[in-house]
Steps between C-alpha positions, in 0.01 A plus 500: 500500500759412238471586134292252296793313347679473833177386668460220245860391552430459874149357468372156583253392231203332671263291288175400668141569589336789677195382691250589764517242780185388679652372827282290727541268798306204636510312829467167317837329449561385143532133415744359242282626216456856624203673661233260370174591335382739771685737730354770722712813481589686819675795333507649153709792379622633165867588453730589213696197385609285207851354494638761261358787701611346831858451382520852354362639827761308700784617278381859537493456877874431482559819295580308184335574166247249369383525139165318507384333178146367517155506342193607691146626456444867429170498691656473846872569463474860623476413870792259472711759319428755772585251775831376358621839378864537602818657358647148516227329293481561126152420367565595136515130413147428622271429204133580564219325316186700425169384650667241725574460871825415676581152623347373825637262762271337755717395796352292781707417812424239767602517870826313424616754242420272204369692202273425207525744208275534199637734235326684218782611264327808363509614138676270256764608252638308205858380503572719195359813665692423818829461312441828316433668834818356653716624212410858599616461862875568458584150616855538372574763767372311806745265675241273663152361435261338746242293315217447750216249456316568174335281235759256363537649152537853636768392748687318225469792257624742769808293586579444132470872422732588787749236388502635145507868595750476785677164530721634782199576721412273791160333457319395818205270430224457758233276341295485821151358458575416137786265594288192563321541167827463309588163348838365397481648150400841636788503745742425217363798307610728785848349516763752401282803569540534879791519744338485846173336600316586821213281619350331801543133585187388315596683182861382495405142590272490196771634270747247641249223425524606134880524504677331792819693424314832492662660806853407390494702178437856618444692821172403668368669815244296697287664767307301761310744717655516847734210421853553363554628148716290269706639215632253245793677336561466127869432560418220743422479868201589714466782749245489781371812674298476824205739512502718814196468721249779460508746788178677393160332459450296182201676340466387137725291270355647179782636282783403735661289226489800267659716771781243527557515125505881510761505776713235331492673160569843650828384654606306190427802277760700691772254402427428134802566284490527120859380496438204731147363494578264787617771743167486685568145625714635783200686641249214521522486881418869532222469241332218695533693826333811356238285328408330828481830682273644230275192515471529877412869476223402259377226736444761768226672297171407337540515123818481291564873447459655843843452659791741523859398446848650477834362382662572839 
């Protein structure tokens, strides 16, 4: 691998959770409000997950360097560390909390592919401690940050720290399950601290309900499962990308959105220029294509960190 300074200069900072996923399925189709009060489970398995871990895994699969910044429990991090160990994943930014366990996600899928997720965020960290931790991560050397779903104040602190340390870096914000808990004031707080937003239809629709002009201000990537992806470009205009039909069996959707983000960010990271921050715009089509392919590779496997991928 490259020397430490060179590695940092080529790294993608990934902010987000590491979690153990409890993945289950039921034969009972969900209604509008989810699985209801009772659901009999047909399958139950534990897999390594968490949006931060999934994105770092996906970036590593494409032979790019991911510098993972997270907080997890010391009691059960060892197995995760062993699993995700890779020359392309830097775990020095993972803060461990004594006498605590890692985050947990409970993911239940119905026969139609609809999912209900309950998430335990794991050990808490104060905003002040998180900012102090971020300052030690050489943010000024990394050309790109992916801020995955995390508690609101930690996402905001992360994006602010990156903006202050390296204003030329590209900041990709993926609020995920935290998007629909944001209100108009919260969304304004994030304004100015991100360049690209990636979210699904539900998440982006909610943000647009808070600010109708939301998608016209910066680049917004909207995923919709098997339906076409839309990219609202910051300079104006919308691009639509059909999603190729899966040729292999669709096994499990868990983590496929994270795999898309990993593929997208990996391509964009190759075209970041300190002299021209907007140089990456010309590679959006390729980034979406690789993101879709990565997501489909993930869909072919149970669990979000069990697929293999290559850039070719």
